[in-house]
N, C-alpha and C positions, 0 to 999 in steps of 0.2 A: 493953268485950267482953275486955280481956287479951291480945289477939291481937296480933303484931304487924302494923302497917299497911304499905300501901304506897300510894304517890299515883298517881294515874290521871287521865286527861282523857277525857271523854265530852261529847256533841254532844246536846242535848236542846231541843225546840221553846220558843221563850222564854216562851210564856204558860204551859207547865208549869213551867220555872225560878221563873217569879212567883209559882206557886203554892206551889211548894217553899218558897222564901225567905220567903213570908208564913206558911207553915204554921209552919216552924222559929223563926221570931222570935216567934210568938203562942205557941209551946209551951216558947219559952227553950231551943231545942235548935239544934246545928249542922247544917247542911246534908248533910256528912258522915253525920251520925248517921241522920237521916232517910233517906238513899238507903241506909244499911248495913241498916237496918230495914227498907225495902221489898224489897230485893233477899231478905233471910234471909226474910220472909214468903211471897216469890213462891215460893222453894226448897223450904219446907216445904208449901205448899199442893200443889204438882206431886206432890211426896212423898206425901202423901195420897191424892192422885188415883191416882196408879199402884197404891198399895196397894190401893186400893179395886177398880178394874179387875182386879187378880189376885184378888184373893177374889172376885169376880163370875165371873170365869173357872172358879175352882176349884168354886164353886156348882153352875155350870152342868156342869162336867164330871162331880161327884158325882152330880148329878141325873140325866145322861145314863146312866152306870154302873149306876146302881141300877133304871133302868128306868121313872123317873118321866116 
């Protein structure tokens, strides 16, 4: 990723950790890489959702203003 990294500690259910470790091993990646990708994907999805809501609101307001 090219960014400075910081160490953190999180608590997750054991089953989820086992799934994460299994997937990371199968893909030849680190646990940290998998978690970073998941968080990045989550934030990107949130941004897309918020933009879609804003566009929908703008379309609704535009339709109201035009008398539709």
